[in-house]
C-alpha positions as CSV (number, residue, x, y, z in Angstrom):
1,X,218.2,160.2,152.0
2,X,218.3,162.4,149.0
3,X,216.0,165.5,149.0
4,X,215.1,167.3,145.7
5,X,213.4,170.7,145.5
6,X,212.1,171.7,142.1
7,X,210.3,174.8,140.8
8,X,208.5,174.0,137.5
9,X,206.4,176.3,135.3
10,X,204.6,174.6,132.5
11,X,202.5,175.8,129.6
12,X,202.7,178.4,126.9
13,X,201.6,182.0,126.8
14,X,200.7,183.6,123.5
15,X,199.9,187.4,123.6
16,X,196.5,188.3,122.2
17,X,198.2,191.0,120.1
18,X,201.8,190.1,119.7
19,X,204.3,192.9,118.7
20,X,206.2,190.6,116.4
21,X,204.7,187.4,115.0
22,X,202.8,184.9,117.1
23,X,205.6,183.0,118.8
24,X,204.4,181.7,122.2
25,X,206.5,182.3,125.4
26,X,207.7,179.1,126.9
27,X,208.9,179.0,130.6
28,X,212.5,178.1,131.3
29,X,213.5,174.6,132.3
30,X,212.7,173.6,135.9
31,X,215.3,174.5,138.5
32,X,216.2,171.4,140.5
33,X,218.2,171.5,143.8
34,X,219.3,168.2,145.1
35,X,220.4,167.8,148.7
36,X,222.3,164.7,149.8
37,X,222.0,163.4,153.4
38,X,224.4,165.2,155.7
39,X,225.3,168.5,157.4
40,X,227.6,170.1,154.9
41,X,227.0,172.5,152.0
42,X,224.3,171.2,149.7
43,X,223.1,168.7,152.3
44,X,220.2,168.2,154.8
45,X,219.5,165.7,157.5
46,X,216.4,167.1,159.2
47,X,212.9,167.5,157.7
48,X,209.8,168.9,159.3
49,X,206.4,168.4,157.7
50,X,203.0,169.4,159.0
51,X,199.4,169.9,157.9
52,X,197.8,172.3,160.3
53,X,194.7,174.4,161.0
54,X,195.2,177.7,162.8
55,X,192.0,179.0,164.5
56,X,190.7,182.4,163.8
57,X,192.8,185.2,165.3
58,X,195.3,182.6,166.6
59,X,198.9,181.5,165.8
60,X,201.2,178.6,166.0
61,X,204.9,178.8,166.7
62,X,207.3,176.2,165.3
63,X,210.2,175.7,167.7
64,X,213.0,174.9,165.3
65,X,215.2,173.5,168.1
66,X,212.6,172.4,170.6
67,X,210.9,169.2,171.7
68,X,207.3,170.3,171.0
69,X,207.6,169.8,167.3
70,X,208.8,166.5,165.7
71,X,210.7,165.9,162.5
72,X,209.5,163.4,159.9
73,X,211.5,160.7,161.7
74,X,209.4,161.2,164.8
75,X,212.3,162.7,166.7
76,X,212.7,166.1,168.3
77,X,213.1,168.9,165.8
78,X,216.6,170.2,166.2
79,X,217.8,172.4,163.4
80,X,221.1,174.2,163.5
81,X,220.7,175.5,159.9
82,X,217.5,175.9,157.8
83,X,218.1,175.1,154.2
84,X,214.6,175.7,153.0
85,X,211.0,176.6,153.9
86,X,207.9,175.8,151.9
87,X,204.4,176.9,153.2
88,X,201.2,176.6,151.2
89,X,198.0,178.4,152.4
90,X,195.1,176.3,151.1
91,X,192.9,177.9,148.4
92,X,189.8,177.1,150.5
93,X,191.0,179.6,153.2
94,X,189.2,183.0,153.7
95,X,192.1,184.5,155.7
96,X,195.8,184.6,154.9
97,X,198.7,183.0,156.7
98,X,201.2,185.4,158.2
99,X,204.8,184.1,158.6
100,X,207.3,185.6,161.1
101,X,207.4,188.1,164.0
102,X,207.3,185.5,166.8
103,X,208.8,185.6,170.3
104,X,212.6,184.7,170.0
105,X,212.1,184.8,166.2
106,X,214.0,182.9,163.7
107,X,215.4,185.7,161.5
108,X,216.9,183.5,158.7
109,X,215.8,185.0,155.4
110,X,214.0,188.0,157.0
111,X,216.0,191.2,157.5
112,X,214.8,191.4,161.1
113,X,212.8,189.5,163.7
114,X,209.7,191.7,163.3
115,X,209.4,191.2,159.5
116,X,206.4,189.2,158.3
117,X,205.3,187.7,155.0
118,X,201.7,187.2,154.1
119,X,200.5,184.2,152.1
120,X,197.1,184.7,150.7
121,X,194.6,181.8,150.1
122,X,196.1,179.5,147.5
123,X,199.5,181.1,147.8
124,X,202.8,179.5,148.5
125,X,206.1,180.6,150.0
126,X,209.3,179.0,149.0
127,X,212.6,180.2,150.4
128,X,215.9,178.2,150.0
129,X,219.5,178.5,151.0
130,X,220.9,175.0,150.1
131,X,224.5,176.0,150.3
132,X,225.1,177.7,153.6
133,X,221.6,177.7,155.2
134,X,220.3,180.2,157.7
135,X,221.5,179.8,161.3
136,X,219.1,178.8,164.0
137,X,220.0,180.1,167.5
138,X,218.5,177.9,170.2
139,X,216.5,179.8,172.8
140,X,216.8,183.2,171.3
141,X,216.3,182.8,167.5
142,X,214.5,179.6,166.9
143,X,210.7,180.4,166.6
144,X,209.0,180.5,163.2
145,X,205.5,181.9,163.9
146,X,202.6,181.1,161.6
147,X,199.5,183.2,162.3
148,X,195.9,183.5,161.0
149,X,195.6,187.0,159.6
150,X,192.1,187.7,160.9
151,X,189.0,186.5,162.8
152,X,186.0,184.5,161.7
153,X,187.5,181.4,160.2
154,X,190.6,179.2,160.6
155,X,193.3,178.8,158.1
156,X,194.6,175.5,156.8
157,X,198.3,175.2,155.7
158,X,201.0,172.7,154.7
159,X,204.5,173.4,155.8
160,X,207.9,171.7,155.1
161,X,211.1,172.9,156.6
162,X,214.4,171.2,155.9
163,X,218.0,171.8,157.1
164,X,220.8,170.4,159.1
165,X,221.4,169.3,162.7
166,X,224.9,170.7,162.8
């Protein structure tokens, strides 16, 4: 298994009133991170992928080391290190998706377990640590909470989390 993560901006931007000339701005070349199969630096062997609707005023907690959530190979999700998180809040949502601040929270890229990030409708969150990853602590630091920011309507999201089993 090889796993590639890429960020690519495309297009040109030409200012309506350029300071000097009319040269368009072109985005930099895409950044590509390739992870080989394994548990070492620059590797991953566990992938979680989900498409989910969270009801109004509700939440869903992903147990990164539990048996409730399955990896893409239909086995128990058992992450020792998280190498990346991608979450997309569909643009058809009315409410936002709030990430973090769960019970026994996975701290990972957050500075504390109570920190949250809000993804508005149509927004994406991409966090990566392909070299060392973020440690998952079974039982006390392994819950990634995804919440609906408000009442009235559900939120739809897509999530992919990858990392290592050791």
